[in-house]
C-alpha positions in Angstrom: 0.0 -0.2 0.1 0.8 3.8 -0.5 2.4 5.9 2.2 -0.8 8.0 1.9 -3.1 5.7 3.0 -1.7 5.8 6.2 -2.7 7.6 9.1 -1.6 10.4 10.6 -4.1 11.2 12.9 -5.5 8.9 15.6 -9.1 8.0 15.5 -9.5 9.2 19.2 -7.8 12.4 19.1 -10.9 15.0 20.0 -9.9 17.1 17.3 -12.2 20.0 18.5 -15.4 18.2 19.4 -15.3 19.3 23.0 -18.8 21.7 23.3 -18.4 24.9 24.7 -21.5 25.9 25.8 -21.7 25.7 29.5 -25.0 23.2 30.1 -22.9 20.5 27.9 -20.6 20.0 30.8 -20.8 16.1 30.3 -20.2 16.1 26.8 -16.8 18.3 27.9 -15.9 15.9 30.7 -16.0 13.0 27.9 -13.9 15.4 25.6 -11.3 16.1 28.5 -11.2 12.4 29.6 -10.5 11.1 26.3 -7.7 13.2 24.9 -6.1 12.0 28.4 -6.7 8.4 27.8 -5.4 8.4 24.5 -2.7 10.9 25.2 -1.4 9.7 29.0 0.7 12.4 29.9 -0.7 15.1 28.3 -0.7 18.8 29.8 -3.2 20.9 30.8 -2.2 23.0 27.8 -2.3 20.0 25.1 -5.8 18.9 26.5 -6.8 22.2 25.4 -5.5 22.5 22.2 -6.4 18.7 21.5 -10.2 18.9 22.8 -10.5 22.7 21.0 -11.8 23.8 24.6 -10.8 27.1 26.7 -7.7 26.5 29.1 -10.0 28.0 31.5 -13.0 25.4 31.1 -10.0 22.7 31.0 -8.5 23.5 34.2 -11.9 23.7 35.9 -13.0 20.2 34.4 -9.8 18.6 35.6 -10.6 19.8 39.0 -13.9 17.9 39.3 -12.2 14.8 37.4 -9.4 14.4 39.9 -11.7 15.1 43.0 -13.6 12.1 41.3 -11.1 9.8 41.5 -10.6 9.2 37.5 -7.7 11.1 36.9 -4.1 11.9 38.3 -1.6 14.4 37.9 2.3 13.2 38.1 5.1 14.6 38.9 6.0 18.7 37.6 8.1 18.4 34.3 10.9 20.7 34.5 13.7 21.7 31.9 11.3 22.3 28.9 11.0 25.8 27.6 7.7 28.0 28.9 6.2 26.7 31.9 6.6 23.3 34.0 4.5 21.2 33.0 2.1 18.6 34.7 1.7 15.3 33.5 -2.0 14.3 33.7 -3.1 10.4 33.1 -6.2 8.1 34.5 -5.8 6.8 37.6 -6.2 2.7 36.5 -8.4 2.4 39.9 -11.0 5.3 38.3 -12.8 2.3 37.4 -13.7 -1.2 36.9 -15.0 -3.5 33.9 -16.3 -7.0 34.1 -16.4 -8.3 30.8 -17.5 -11.7 28.8 -17.5 -13.9 25.9 -20.1 -16.5 26.4 -19.1 -18.2 23.4 -20.6 -21.8 21.5 -18.0 -24.2 24.1 -16.6 -21.8 26.3 -17.1 -18.9 28.6 -14.5 -16.8 29.4 -14.8 -13.7 31.9 -12.1 -10.9 32.8 -12.1 -7.8 35.4 -10.0 -4.4 34.0 -9.1 -1.4 35.4 -9.4 1.8 33.7 -5.9 1.2 32.0 -7.2 -1.6 30.7 -5.1 -3.9 32.2 -6.8 -7.9 33.0 -6.6 -8.0 37.0 -8.2 -11.3 36.7 -9.4 -14.1 34.3 -11.6 -16.9 34.9 -12.4 -19.4 31.6 -15.1 -22.4 31.5 -15.6 -24.8 28.8 -18.8 -26.3 27.9 -20.3 -28.8 25.3 -22.8 -26.3 24.6 -24.3 -23.0 26.4 -27.3 -23.8 28.9 -29.7 -21.4 29.0 -31.1 -22.4 32.3 -27.8 -22.4 33.8 -25.1 -20.3 32.1 -26.7 -17.2 33.8 -26.4 -18.3 37.6 -22.6 -19.5 37.0 -21.6 -16.1 35.6 -22.6 -14.7 38.7 -20.8 -16.6 40.8 -18.1 -15.7 38.2 -18.4 -12.5 38.5 -19.0 -12.2 42.3 -15.0 -14.8 42.3 -13.3 -11.7 40.3 -14.8 -9.3 42.5 -13.7 -10.6 45.5 -9.9 -8.8 44.9 -11.5 -5.3 45.1 -11.9 -3.0 48.5 -15.3 -1.9 49.2 -14.5 1.3 47.6 -13.3 -0.1 44.4 -16.4 -2.1 44.4 -18.4 1.2 43.8 -16.4 2.1 40.7 -17.2 -1.2 38.7 -20.4 0.0 37.0 -21.1 -2.3 34.1 -21.0 -5.6 32.6 -20.5 -6.2 28.8 -21.4 -9.7 27.5 -19.9 -10.7 24.3 -22.0 -13.6 22.6 -22.2 -14.9 18.9 -24.9 -13.3 16.7 -27.9 -15.8 16.1 -27.0 -18.0 18.9 -30.4 -19.7 19.1 -30.9 -20.6 16.1 -27.4 -22.2 15.3 -27.1 -24.5 19.0 -27.5 -27.4 16.8 -24.3 -26.4 14.9 -22.7 -27.6 18.4 -25.1 -30.3 19.4 -26.9 -29.0 22.0 -31.0 -30.4 22.1 -33.8 -29.0 20.7 -35.6 -27.4 24.2 -32.4 -25.4 24.3 -33.4 -23.2 22.0 -36.6 -22.6 23.5 -34.8 -21.6 26.2 -32.1 -19.3 24.5 -35.3 -17.5 22.7 -37.0 -16.9 25.9 -34.0 -16.2 27.7 -33.5 -12.1 29.3 -29.7 -11.9 29.6 -29.6 -8.7 30.1 -32.4 -8.6 33.1 -31.3 -12.2 34.7 -27.3 -10.9 34.9 -28.4 -7.4 36.2 -30.3 -9.1 39.1 -28.1 -11.4 40.0 -24.8 -8.4 40.4 -26.5 -5.2 39.9 -24.7 -4.0 37.4 -25.5 -2.4 34.0 -25.6 -4.9 31.3 -24.8 -4.4 27.6 -24.8 -7.4 24.9 -22.4 -7.3 22.4 -21.1 -9.0 19.1 -18.3 -11.1 19.8 -16.9 -10.3 17.1 -17.6 -6.4 17.6 -16.2 -6.9 21.1 -13.0 -8.5 19.8 -12.5 -5.8 16.7 -12.9 -2.8 19.9 -10.2 -4.4 22.1 -7.7 -4.9 19.3 -8.2 -1.3 18.4 -7.5 0.1 21.4 -4.3 -1.9 21.8 -3.3 -0.8 18.0 -0.4 1.5 18.7 -0.9 5.6 17.1 -1.9 6.6 15.0 -4.8 4.2 14.6 -6.5 4.6 11.1 -10.1 5.6 10.9 -11.0 2.5 9.0 -9.8 -1.1 10.4 -11.0 -4.6 9.5 -10.9 -7.1 11.9 -10.8 -11.2 11.8 -10.9 -13.6 14.6 -10.8 -17.3 13.8 -12.5 -19.1 16.6 -15.3 -21.9 16.7 -16.1 -20.1 13.8 -15.2 -16.7 12.1 -15.8 -13.4 14.2 -15.5 -10.2 12.6 -16.1 -6.6 13.1 -15.5 -3.5 11.0 -14.7 -0.1 12.1 -15.4 2.4 9.8 -14.9 6.0 9.5 -13.9 6.2 13.2 -16.9 4.0 14.1 -17.4 0.6 14.9 -20.0 -0.9 12.5 -22.6 -2.8 14.5 -25.5 -2.3 13.0 -29.4 -1.9 13.9 -29.2 -5.7 16.0 -25.5 -5.0 17.4 -24.7 -7.7 14.6 -23.3 -5.8 11.9 -20.0 -7.2 10.3 -20.6 -10.4 10.0 -18.4 -10.8 7.8 -18.1 -14.8 8.6 -21.4 -15.6 6.7 -20.2 -14.1 3.4 -20.1 -16.7 0.8 -17.1 -18.1 -0.6 -16.8 -20.6 -3.8 -13.2 -22.1 -4.9 -14.8 -24.4 -7.4 -18.0 -26.4 -8.9 -18.8 -27.4 -5.6 -21.3 -24.9 -4.7 -20.6 -21.4 -2.4 -20.2 -21.8 1.3 -20.3 -20.0 4.2 -16.9 -18.5 5.1 -17.3 -19.7 8.7 -17.1 -23.4 7.5 -14.0 -22.8 5.8 -11.5 -20.6 8.2 -12.3 -21.7 11.5 -11.0 -24.0 14.5 -14.6 -25.7 13.4 -13.0 -25.7 9.6 -9.7 -27.6 11.1 -11.4 -29.9 13.6 -13.3 -31.5 10.5 -9.7 -31.9 8.6 -8.2 -33.6 11.5 -11.9 -36.4 12.0 -11.5 -37.0 8.1 -8.2 -37.3 8.0 -8.0 -39.2 11.7 -5.1 -37.7 12.7 -4.8 -35.4 16.2 -1.8 -33.5 14.7 -0.7 -33.5 11.7 1.7 -30.3 10.2 0.6 -30.7 6.6 -3.0 -31.2 7.6 -2.8 -28.0 9.6 -0.5 -25.9 6.5 -3.6 -27.5 4.1 -6.1 -25.3 6.6 -3.9 -22.7 6.9 -3.6 -22.6 3.0 -7.8 -22.5 2.8 -8.2 -20.2 5.4 -5.8 -17.4 4.1 -7.8 -18.1 0.8 -10.8 -17.9 2.0 -10.2 -14.8 4.5 -8.4 -13.0 1.2 -11.6 -13.0 -0.3 -14.0 -11.8 2.2 -11.5 -8.9 3.0 -11.8 -7.7 -0.4 -15.0 -8.1 -1.0 -15.7 -5.8 2.5 -13.0 -3.4 1.4 -15.6 -2.9 -1.5 -17.6 -1.3 1.1 -15.0 0.3 3.6 -11.4 1.1 2.4 -9.6 0.2 4.6 -5.3 0.2 5.2 -5.5 -2.1 7.7 -6.7 -6.1 8.5 -6.1 -7.0 12.1 -6.5 -11.0 12.5 -6.3 -13.5 15.6 -6.8 -16.8 16.3 -7.9 -18.6 19.3 -5.0 -21.1 18.4 -1.9 -19.9 19.3 0.6 -16.8 18.0 2.5 -19.4 15.9 -0.6 -20.5 14.0 -1.8 -17.1 13.8 1.5 -15.9 12.7 1.7 -17.8 10.2 -2.3 -17.2 9.1 -1.4 -13.6 8.5 1.5 -14.5 6.3 -0.2 -16.7 4.5 -3.0 -14.2 4.0 -1.1 -11.6 2.7 0.5 -13.6 0.0 -3.2 -14.4 -0.6 -4.3 -11.1 -1.1 -1.5 -9.7 -3.1 -2.6 -12.6 -5.3 -6.0 -11.7 -6.3 -7.2 -11.7 -9.7 -8.2 -8.2 -9.6 -7.2 -4.5 -10.7 -6.5 -1.9 -8.8 -6.4 -3.4 -5.5 -4.5 -2.0 -3.0 -4.5 -4.8 -0.4 -5.0 -3.9 3.3 -1.4 -3.9 5.7 -1.8 -7.2 7.7 -1.3 -7.5 11.5 -1.4 -10.2 13.9 -4.1 -9.3 17.2 -2.5 -8.7 20.3 -4.9 -10.0 22.7 -6.0 -13.8 20.6 -8.7 -15.9 22.4 -9.7 -13.1 25.2 -9.8 -10.1 23.2 -14.1 -10.9 22.7 -13.8 -10.7 26.7 -11.7 -7.5 27.1 -13.2 -5.7 24.5 -16.9 -6.6 25.7 -15.0 -5.4 29.1 -13.5 -2.4 27.5 -17.1 -1.0 25.2 -19.6 -0.3 28.1 -16.3 1.8 29.7 -15.8 3.7 27.0 -19.2 4.7 26.4 -19.4 5.9 30.1 -16.3 8.4 30.2 -15.6 8.5 27.1 
């Protein structure tokens, strides 16, 4: 890709989006917190410049944010030109969040602080998510995770994000769940059940969107405004950031790129889920009657990369993205090999005038959905 496609400004730079009207102080607070959160160690003057707010407004907001425990000031930096500057950053214990990924065959739950550090993590595995017991188990895990918090810190835990696959109820037969589970899931209200059990505000998120958000936050500055994301898990979760916004869609399950149809031969089109997923690797192992086979894994990587390259190209006809982030639940080595093969497959596509995106491996891997589920409600509350 050409250098001109690389971002020059991070999408979290507020760029003058602060609102000057005194009656909209909460919006101004969010603008200031966003600048601090994504430019750690900034000074009052830099916050004013980046937010577009007057220095006096910024100073007053900083006093309130410090008193509320959301930010802290570092030691004064001397020896620079002009007045000594005091670096300002988010206070790690200023807020906490719980993120839960409720997947087809496992559940991951994390507790994070305001710096997005994972403080605790729990994982359980199952044959299928049982709607009659899973929400009680989540509440128990939340209690276990938060046992490390002091009473004062517990008051700063307000949100639980629940990341789930789209259309879970109607697709439970894919993991061998009995038919009555579909009825139970269709009648379940996860938000109400978890709110009553934990006392937290609950936000349901698509697992691909949550994971995409986690990897977006983890990117080095400057983050581009357009990003494609794949998580090769039991099936293929995905996400899109377009024009600086996460594309969730009206139902919250937008950017369902794993359901895109791909065809290589005369056998007919198939969903990417069944070509480029951990499930597809399991199928190859079953057919070959082998657990570990280097040639088998290589063949799966080739098939997956070929599939995802076509999905990425089709998605880029809608959103022009300079960056593609890929995660897998299969470990760093396989993720790296898949990313390298994906680069080659993108370059080999039989299309004209196509600038392939830069491909990078995600940093969170299998924990990306749970981390994103914790981060996104916190971001919406404070930033």
